[in-house]
MIMARKOL-270695 format. One record per residue (C-alpha): x, y, z; residue in three letters. Coordinates in steps of 0.5 Angstrom, whole numbers, plus 500, padded with zeros to 3 digits. Last residue first. Layout:
BEGIN
XYZALA
...
***
This chain:
BEGIN
197596364GLY
195603366VAL
188603364ALA
187596366LYS
186598373VAL
181603371ILE
177599367ASP
177593372ASP
173598377SER
176599384LEU
172597390GLU
178592391PRO
183597392PHE
190594392GLU
189592385GLN
191599384LEU
197599387ARG
199592383ALA
197596377VAL
202602378ARG
208598381GLU
208594374THR
207599370LYS
212604374LEU
217599374ARG
217597366ASP
217605364VAL
223606369ILE
227600366GLN
226603359ALA
228610361TYR
235607364GLU
236603358ASP
235609354ALA
240613358ARG
245615353GLY
244623355GLN
240624348ARG
236618349GLU
234620357TYR
233627354LEU
228625348ARG
224620353ARG
223626357PRO
218629352GLN
215635354LEU
221637358LEU
225635353GLU
222639347ILE
225645350ASP
222651347ASP
216652352ILE
212659350ASP
207656346PRO
207648347VAL
209643342SER
209636341GLU
206635347ALA
204628350VAL
198624349LEU
197618354TYR
199611351LYS
204609357PHE
209607353ASP
209609345GLU
206616348ASP
201618343GLU
202625339VAL
200632341TYR
199639339SER
198644344ILE
194651342THR
187649345GLY
186656349GLU
185653356ALA
190647355ILE
195652352GLY
194657358LYS
195651363VAL
201649359CYS
204656359ALA
203656367SER
207650368THR
213652364HIS
212659367PRO
212656374ILE
219652373LYS
220645371LEU
227643373LYS
232639368LYS
236633370SER
243631368ARG
246635374ASP
243631379ASP
242634386ASP
235636385ASP
233629383LYS
233626376GLY
231626368GLY
225631369VAL
223635374ARG
217637379GLY
211640377THR
209635372ASN
202636369LEU
197630368LEU
191632364TYR
183631364THR
178634359GLU
171634362ILE
165632358PRO
160631363HIS
157625366SER
162621364ALA
167625368LEU
163624374LEU
162617374GLU
170616373LEU
171620379ILE
166616383ARG
169609381ASN
176612383GLY
174615390GLN
170609392LEU
177605392GLY
179610397HIS
175607403PRO
172613406LEU
175618410PRO
178622404PHE
183627408PHE
189624405PRO
187627398ASN
192626392THR
186622389GLY
189616392PRO
196618395VAL
202615392ARG
208617395LEU
216618393PHE
219621399ILE
222628399GLY
219630405ALA
214625407GLU
217623414ALA
218630416ALA
211631416GLY
205631410GLY
206639409ALA
214638409SER
213635402THR
212629398GLY
214627391THR
208625387THR
203620385GLU
196620386GLY
195613384LEU
187614384MET
187620380PHE
192617375TYR
187611374ALA
181615374ALA
184620368ALA
187614365GLN
180611364GLU
177618362GLN
183618357SER
189623359LEU
193629356LYS
200629358ALA
203635360VAL
210637363ALA
212630362PRO
213624367ILE
220621366ILE
224622372ASN
223627378GLN
215628379ASN
211633383ARG
205630379ASN
199635379LEU
192632376ILE
189638372LEU
181637370LEU
179641365TYR
172644363ASP
168645369VAL
161648369THR
160655370GLY
162660375VAL
158665379ASP
157661385ARG
164660386ALA
165667387ASP
171670383ARG
178673385HIS
182679384HIS
188682387GLN
187678393LEU
185680400ASP
178679399SER
179671398MET
181672406GLU
188670409PHE
191664412VAL
198664412ALA
203658412ARG
210655414GLY
211648412ASN
218648410GLN
220648417THR
224651423TYR
231652419SER
227653412GLU
229660411GLU
226662404PHE
220666407PHE
224670411ASN
220675416VAL
224680420LYS
223679428GLY
230682430SER
232675432ASP
230672425ASP
223670424GLN
221664420TYR
214663418ALA
211658423ASN
204660422GLU
202667419LEU
195670420TYR
193676415THR
190682418THR
196686417PRO
197684410LYS
203681408VAL
200674406VAL
195678401ALA
200681397GLY
205675397TYR
199671394ILE
197676389SER
204677387PRO
206670386GLU
212669381PHE
215676382THR
213676389PRO
216670391ASP
214665397LEU
219660398SER
216657404PHE
209661405THR
204655404LYS
197658403ALA
191657407PHE
186661403CYS
180664404GLY
172664404ASN
172657404GLU
168651400THR
167652393GLY
162648389TYR
163645382ALA
158643377ARG
160638372GLY
154635370GLY
154630376PRO
157634382MET
164636384LEU
166639391GLY
172643391VAL
177644396PHE
184648397ASP
184654393ASP
178656390GLN
176661385VAL
182664382PRO
181669376GLU
185669370SER
187675367GLY
190672360ASN
194667365GLN
195668372THR
198664377THR
193663383PHE
191656382THR
198654379THR
201656386THR
196654390THR
196647387LYS
204647386GLY
206640389THR
206642397GLY
199639399SER
198634394LEU
194635388GLY
188637384ILE
187643379ILE
180645377MET
180649370ILE
174653368VAL
174656361LYS
171663359GLU
169664352GLY
172661346ASP
177667345ASP
180665352THR
178668359PRO
181663364ILE
177661371VAL
180658377LYS
179652382LEU
184649387GLY
183642389ALA
183636394HIS
177634391LEU
170633394ALA
166628390LEU
159628388GLY
153623389GLY
150626395ARG
153621400ARG
160623397TYR
159630398VAL
157629406ILE
163624407ASP
168629404ASN
165635408TRP
167630414MET
174631412ARG
173639410LEU
171640418GLY
177637421GLY
181639415LYS
181646417LYS
182645425SER
187640424GLU
191645419GLY
191650425PHE
197646428TYR
197646435ASP
196638436SER
195635443ASN
187633442LEU
183634436VAL
175631436ARG
172631430THR
164631430VAL
159630424GLY
155625428HIS
156619424GLU
162621421LEU
166621428ASP
173623427VAL
178622432ALA
184626431ILE
189624437LEU
196626439ARG
200622445ASP
205622439ASN
201616436PRO
195614441PHE
196611448GLY
196618452PRO
192623449ALA
195630451SER
190636452LEU
194642450ASN
191643443PRO
184642445THR
179642439TYR
172640438ILE
171641431VAL
163640429HIS
160639423VAL
152639421GLU
152645426PRO
146647431ASP
143653429ALA
145660431GLY
143663424ASP
149668424THR
153664419ARG
159668415GLU
163663410PHE
169660414TYR
176661412LEU
177667416LYS
174665422GLN
178659422GLN
184663422MET
182667428GLY
180661432ALA
187657430ILE
190664433ASN
186663439ALA
190658442ASN
190659449ALA
182661448ARG
181653448GLU
177651442ILE
170650439THR
170650432LEU
163650428ARG
160648421GLY
154649417ALA
154646411THR
153649404ARG
151645398MET
145648395GLU
145654399PRO
152656395ASP
156659400ASN
161653402GLY
163651409ILE
159655413TYR
161659419GLY
160659427ASP
166660432ILE
166658439VAL
172660444VAL
173657450VAL
176659457ASP
178653461ARG
175649466ASP
169646462ALA
174644457LEU
178639460TYR
171635462ALA
169636455ASP
176633453GLN
175627458LYS
168625456ALA
170625449ALA
176621449ILE
172616453GLU
166616448ASP
171615442PHE
174609445ALA
167606446ASP
165608439ARG
171604437THR
177606433MET
179606426THR
186608422LYS
185609414GLY
181609408SER
175607413SER
170602414PRO
169603419GLY
168605426GLY
170611429VAL
175614424VAL
182615427HIS
188620425THR
194620430SER
198617424ALA
196622419ALA
198628424SER
198634419ARG
204639420SER
208643424THR
206641431VAL
210645437THR
207651433THR
210658432GLN
205663431VAL
206669427ASN
201675428MET
201681423ASN
203688422GLY
208687416PHE
214687420GLU
212681424THR
209681431LEU
210674435ARG
206669438ALA
208663442GLN
207667448PRO
199668446MET
197675449ALA
197677441GLU
192672439THR
187674444PHE
187681442THR
187678434ARG
181674436LEU
178681439GLU
179684433GLU
176679428PRO
170679432THR
168674438PRO
163668435ASN
161666442VAL
167667447HIS
166662453THR
169664460GLU
171660465PRO
170663472MET
***
């Protein structure tokens, strides 16, 4: 008879995972699972009914899939994991994951991210997950079907843990929006300064440095949240997860000691980290994927802060992994902030699949998981910025002057971004208005001695590339206005901010 394991212990989930043929023990004593699907499946994600930010499906089609999935699970051993998204009673949401035991690593990883819930009540959001059940007729025979009305996401034929994590958080986006706030694809940290603690929110597409920027230390800063934060009127921020789903590719203990220390603990789950024939892990090897991941609890870090103990947000940082003329840091007006938030410009990484890696992208809010029409995000962020004084900045975590293989370009490294974050928190950056984009660019940043990183125009002019710079400016202005005009809900003030 099939068994249902309701809220098994971490030790039991580890035992189930060890029995998986695709799981391997690492030299750290933790389990590393190699999956068939190595990134999120945007092309296979459909919201029931509409309107939506992406693909939709009919209620009848969803019900047919639901019946097929339920029948499949009835004949298999199943694991059920209950928990909360968020730990503040004002905003926490009861969640549940139901998954076939054959992929118990996903249950173990989700258990680490949920906050503990023991009330046994029905969930508000429920992810029902069958990694080994095909969905013919959908892209790659795979389906992530999102029923916002009933708070249910059904995942078929993907063994990538991100679909469990994002399954709950995608529905949480809808819940927060209906309560007057906005769920942001963001990290959160607190930085001590002589003027008191400063709360900094960092938004960015997966792979652009969001986690790194959140966990890099300035003045003994403490991370609060890694991936999703709810921002409410008045600048109040709410956390979502009791752990982290961190990228492991190029993980270096020199630059990211806290994350590295958590990743190598025996209780951590690895996903798609490279292991050689002897079983040794190499975080710099990308022959299988650059999207290797680890899930660990916040308590595994050197230090962290509970979101309930954090004040209102002081600064919002929008990460842009650019490759040409975006400066290391730029200060934005509220309308500019909403515009660059909606543009969500960055260079894609393997987190979005092979089709996005290395490609210039515009992802509204840098949030591919917002299930409602994207224009609503831009208007809401402008409302929230008006409800509380939050200074907003654009940070480039990529390069200036060209791509990796262009000898004329310069890389913005982790210490550069860290210096900008520290300067923002301490108020030690001096600014001048950029003549083309009208945002403020830095004249000086403590610990950055290269003015060309702060004002890329100077690099282009020194290299005799002023015409190229001007062409990029004209192209970006035209493209940005056209892009923002694609969202009929969006305020005209936001569109005009980039014209």
